[in-house]
C-alpha positions, 0 to 999 in steps of 0.5 A: 890128313887124308880121311880113309873110309869109315868101317863099321861093325854093322849091327852095333853101328846102327844104334850107336852114337859113339864114334871111335877114331883110331890113329893110323899113321902107318896104314889103314883101310883104303878108300876103294873104288867101283868096279867094271863088269870084269872086276877091274877097279876104276876112279881110284881116289887114294894111294892104297886104291892102287893096291893089286886086286887079288885074282880070286876076288876079282873073278868073284866080283866080276861074277857078281856084277855080271848078274846085275849086283853093284859090287866092287873089290875092297881092302879087307881089314889087316889081320893082326900079327903076333902082338895084336897089331893090324898088318898093313893091307897089301891087296884088295881081297874083299867083295862088297855090295852097294847098300840099297834100300827096299826099293833098290835105290842106293843109300848115301851118307849124311851131310857130314859123311860120317853117318848113313843117310837113311832111316834105322829101318833100312839099316836094320835090314843089313844086321847080318852084314860083316862090315859097312863101309862109308866111302866118300858119300857111298855106302857099301856092305860086306857079307860073310856068304850068301846066307847073310843076304836073307832078309836084306834088299838083296834077298832076291839075288841070294841065289845069284850070289850063291851061284858065284860062290859055287863057281869060285870056291877059292874065294872067301871073305877076309873080313873079320866079324867084329860083331862077335868076340872081343879084341885082346889088349896086351898089358903093354897097351893098357899101360901105354894108354894109362900113361897117355891119360896121365900125361894129358891130365898133367898138361891141363886136360883134366877131362881125360879119364883113364881108359877102362872096361872093354875098351882099355886103350880108348880115350873118350872125349866128352862133348863139353870139349870145344873145337879149340880145346880139341885142337890143342889136345891133339897138338900137345898130346901126340900118340906116338907108337901107342895103340890109342883110340879116341872115342867121341861121346856124341855126333858132330851135331851134339858137339856143335862142330865137326870134330872130323875136320878138327882131326884133319887139321891136326897133322897134315902128315898123318892118316886117320882111320875112322871106325864107328862101333856100338857100345861094347864092340871092339875098337880097331887097333893101329 
């Protein structure tokens, strides 16, 4: 499996220890790359990074970088189709800024690569960001518009960002604001999740509870599950075409092993899109 970048709904992800993992066997958000001054991406790291860059996004990002902002084009989350399933991205059409601390130093990830490696005070400065992307040790944020830069370490660049918006009025951020609203789940999705849980229990995984509440398609994996048990679970309980998410009730340190690595070992042919949200925030769909 290839680990794609980890997208977070910024405000909720800061305070949550729950990691929701969504199987994306077909496609998922891409690991994107840094940009040069003209908005051209370099050092591509996976196949989805080869997606073409939307021309309006390229020009907008080029404007940002010309003003000294560390910016790049990125793949926005796929818009849901009529059935609620996310469409595979076809173009890099989102603008992201490198997350920095109060002193202007770039923020990186922790040793596991699944959490932001800085204190909560710095993370809270980005409460108005639409998304936070953890990508191979680097951390990036997407803002809806220039007004969202207020109160962040980029506040001094707010006028520059607004100037680029004025010069490129055709550019708009494609990212959905996951900090508001709730996703919709079809009755078919709910039944599929319940059926998955029932069959898993029938195979001896008694800890698999029926999904419920605000996340009726998420299977929560308790921290009592060992690495060997988790490997067997993924092997014996394939998701198939169902819109199933997996939530881990704690960090890898609390589990005592790197469950991301276990997932990477589970099936070399699939891609896992990892998405971290807070309690009550929507999960990403396959």
